[in-house]
C-alpha positions in Angstrom: 108.2 56.6 147.8 108.0 58.1 144.3 111.1 58.1 142.1 112.3 61.7 141.9 112.9 61.2 138.1 109.2 60.4 137.7 107.9 63.5 139.4 105.9 66.0 137.3 107.1 69.6 137.0 104.1 70.7 139.2 105.1 68.2 141.9 108.7 69.3 141.7 107.7 72.9 142.2 105.5 71.9 145.2 108.4 69.9 146.6 110.8 72.8 146.3 108.3 75.2 147.9 107.7 72.9 150.9 111.4 72.2 151.4 112.0 76.0 151.7 109.7 76.1 154.7 112.0 73.8 156.7 114.4 76.7 157.1 113.8 78.9 160.1 115.4 82.0 158.5 113.1 81.5 155.5 110.0 81.3 157.7 111.1 84.4 159.6 111.6 86.3 156.4 108.1 85.2 155.1 106.5 86.1 158.4 108.1 89.6 158.3 106.6 90.2 154.9 103.3 88.8 156.0 103.2 91.3 158.9 103.8 94.1 156.5 100.2 93.6 155.2 100.9 94.0 151.6 103.4 96.9 152.0 106.6 96.5 150.0 109.7 96.2 152.1 113.2 97.1 151.0 116.1 94.7 151.4 117.5 96.9 154.2 114.2 96.9 156.0 114.1 93.1 155.9 117.7 92.8 157.0 116.9 95.0 160.0 113.7 93.2 160.9 114.6 89.6 160.4 116.7 88.2 163.3 119.4 86.7 161.1 122.6 87.8 159.4 122.6 90.0 156.4 124.0 87.3 154.2 121.4 84.8 155.4 118.5 87.2 154.7 119.8 87.9 151.2 120.2 84.1 150.6 116.6 83.7 151.7 115.3 86.4 149.4 117.1 84.8 146.5 115.6 81.4 147.3 112.1 82.8 147.9 111.9 85.0 144.8 109.3 83.7 142.2 108.2 81.0 144.7 106.7 83.0 147.6 108.1 86.5 147.0 108.5 88.9 144.1 110.3 92.2 143.6 108.0 94.8 141.9 110.9 97.2 142.1 114.6 96.8 142.5 115.5 95.8 146.1 111.8 96.0 147.1 110.0 92.8 148.2 106.4 91.6 148.6 104.6 88.3 149.1 103.1 86.7 146.0 99.3 85.9 146.3 100.2 82.2 146.7 102.2 83.0 149.9 99.3 85.1 151.2 96.9 82.3 150.5 99.2 79.9 152.3 99.1 82.0 155.5 95.4 82.4 155.2 94.9 78.7 154.8 97.1 78.0 157.8 95.1 80.5 159.9 91.8 78.8 158.9 92.9 75.2 159.1 95.0 75.0 162.3 93.8 75.5 165.8 95.5 75.1 169.1 92.9 72.7 170.3 91.1 69.7 168.8 87.8 71.2 167.7 84.8 69.0 167.8 81.0 69.5 167.8 78.7 66.9 169.3 75.8 65.6 167.3 73.0 68.1 166.9 69.7 68.4 165.2 69.6 70.0 161.7 66.6 71.6 160.1 65.1 69.4 157.5 64.2 65.7 157.1 65.7 62.7 155.4 64.6 62.3 151.7 64.7 58.5 152.1 62.7 57.9 155.3 61.6 61.4 156.5 63.7 60.9 159.6 65.5 63.5 161.7 68.7 65.0 160.2 71.7 65.4 162.5 75.1 67.0 162.1 78.4 66.6 163.9 82.0 67.7 163.5 85.1 65.6 164.1 88.6 65.4 162.6 88.0 68.6 160.6 85.1 67.0 158.8 81.4 68.1 159.1 78.9 65.3 158.6 75.1 65.5 158.1 73.2 62.3 158.1 69.8 60.8 158.9 69.5 59.8 162.6 66.9 57.1 161.7 68.3 55.2 158.6 71.9 56.5 158.8 71.9 57.7 155.2 74.9 60.0 154.7 74.0 63.4 153.0 77.2 65.4 153.5 80.7 64.5 154.7 83.1 67.3 153.8 86.2 69.0 155.2 85.4 72.3 157.0 87.9 74.7 158.7 88.1 74.1 162.5 88.5 77.7 163.3 85.1 78.4 161.8 83.6 75.8 164.1 85.4 77.1 167.1 84.2 80.7 166.6 80.5 80.0 165.6 77.5 78.7 167.4 76.1 75.4 165.9 73.4 77.2 163.8 76.1 79.5 162.4 78.3 76.5 161.7 75.6 74.7 159.6 74.8 78.0 157.8 78.5 78.7 156.9 79.0 75.0 155.9 75.9 75.1 153.6 77.0 78.3 151.9 80.6 77.0 151.4 79.3 73.7 150.1 77.0 75.5 147.7 79.9 77.6 146.4 82.0 74.4 145.9 79.1 72.8 144.0 78.9 75.8 141.7 82.6 75.4 140.9 82.4 71.7 140.1 79.2 72.1 138.2 81.2 74.5 135.9 84.2 72.1 135.6 86.5 73.9 138.1 88.4 72.2 140.9 87.4 73.5 144.4 91.0 73.2 145.6 93.4 74.1 142.8 91.0 75.7 140.3 92.2 73.2 137.7 89.8 71.7 135.1 87.6 68.8 136.2 85.9 66.0 134.4 83.0 63.9 135.7 81.3 60.5 135.3 78.1 59.0 136.6 78.8 56.2 139.1 76.6 53.4 140.6 76.8 53.7 144.4 76.4 49.9 144.9 79.0 48.7 142.3 81.4 51.6 141.8 81.9 53.1 145.3 83.5 51.7 148.4 82.0 53.7 151.2 81.6 52.7 154.8 78.5 54.8 155.4 75.0 54.1 154.1 74.7 56.3 151.0 71.3 57.9 150.5 71.4 57.7 146.6 71.9 55.0 144.1 73.7 57.1 141.5 76.3 59.9 142.0 78.3 62.2 139.9 82.1 61.8 140.5 84.1 64.9 139.7 87.8 64.5 139.4 90.4 67.3 138.9 92.5 66.7 135.9 95.4 68.6 137.5 95.6 67.7 141.3 93.6 64.5 141.2 91.2 65.4 144.0 87.6 64.3 143.7 84.1 65.0 145.1 80.9 63.1 144.9 77.7 65.0 144.2 74.1 64.1 143.6 72.6 64.7 140.1 70.3 67.2 141.7 73.1 69.2 143.2 74.6 69.8 139.8 71.2 70.8 138.4 70.7 73.2 141.3 72.0 76.1 139.2 70.2 75.2 135.9 67.7 77.8 134.8 65.0 75.1 134.2 65.3 74.0 137.9 65.5 77.5 139.4 62.6 78.7 137.3 60.4 75.8 138.2 60.8 76.3 141.9 60.6 80.1 141.5 57.3 79.9 139.6 55.9 77.8 142.4 56.9 80.2 145.2 60.2 78.7 146.3 63.7 80.3 146.1 66.0 77.3 146.2 69.0 79.6 146.3 67.9 80.8 149.7 67.1 77.4 151.2 69.6 75.0 152.8 70.7 72.3 150.4 69.4 69.5 152.6 65.9 71.1 152.4 65.9 71.1 148.6 64.3 67.9 147.4 66.1 67.6 144.1 69.4 67.7 145.9 68.7 65.1 148.7 65.7 63.0 147.8 66.9 59.7 146.2 63.4 59.3 144.7 63.9 62.4 142.6 66.3 60.6 140.2 65.5 57.5 138.3 67.8 55.6 136.0 66.4 54.6 132.6 69.7 53.2 131.3 73.3 52.7 132.3 74.8 52.0 128.9 74.9 54.8 128.0 73.5 56.6 131.1 70.0 58.0 130.8 68.2 59.6 133.7 65.0 61.2 134.7 64.9 63.9 137.4 61.5 64.8 138.9 60.9 68.2 140.5 57.8 68.5 142.7 56.3 71.5 144.3 52.7 71.3 145.6 50.5 70.2 142.6 53.2 71.0 140.0 55.7 68.5 138.6 58.5 68.9 136.1 60.3 65.9 134.6 63.7 66.4 133.1 65.4 63.8 130.9 69.2 63.8 131.0 71.9 62.1 129.0 75.3 60.9 130.3 76.7 64.4 129.9 73.9 65.6 132.2 72.5 67.7 129.4 68.7 68.1 129.6 67.3 66.5 126.5 63.6 66.9 127.3 61.3 68.7 129.7 57.7 67.8 130.7 55.5 69.8 133.0 52.4 68.4 134.7 49.8 69.5 137.1 48.4 66.9 139.6 44.7 66.6 139.4 42.8 67.4 142.7 39.6 65.6 143.5 36.8 67.6 145.2 
């Protein structure tokens, strides 16, 4: 257990916010404000609606102010956005039943062996992998309520769009959970990662939040997905990669698309292919494109 004297101010604030929720009167007060749907309630209205004594409700409001509740006017109370977010997250993350989805086929094929892709959902994590070589493509948390209320195709579609949005955030240095700043480093899958599954790629980008410490692994191609040089190449060759599932975009999932020229410092080549057209991008360790080369494959008649 952490020494209370060593806790950061952020952790102390979280500890206090969580400890308040252990009180039933506090929870009843919060829920009453939540049911008000953004309408301000007076102190008297809360005292009337919350099934506890006047003194208890007043004590709750005093404890909750500036943590979950604010008073835009004297004796008027409303939930802070953080409290609304808390309720919304609870609604999306908790289900009365253990939601699962059996293994199902996913459109697309494995970039390593061209095998069938399959997806499954268990323990609030959605996994997409190759059914032939067992290469792991995606293994990310996904709200159980969204699985319970969608058909399998709808689940995969929502998961793909949510994952793409998260990739955009980390590609721009923003934590997908707390919106804090993130930093990244290139890592060798064989020497730097301890994963049980068979990883499809040799090199990954590890993004770590400087604030909350959470991290996510992405492929190099997933971070380039939003770069104009990549979007333009595919667009000029008749493909809209922003309207195609991530697992059907070669630069995101094909391990052969990225080659390592050097690891000290890192230097990479990323190859984009579409029909007879090829574009090679040279990247440094900061994932900046340092050179671009376009080629057309010759066709023998």
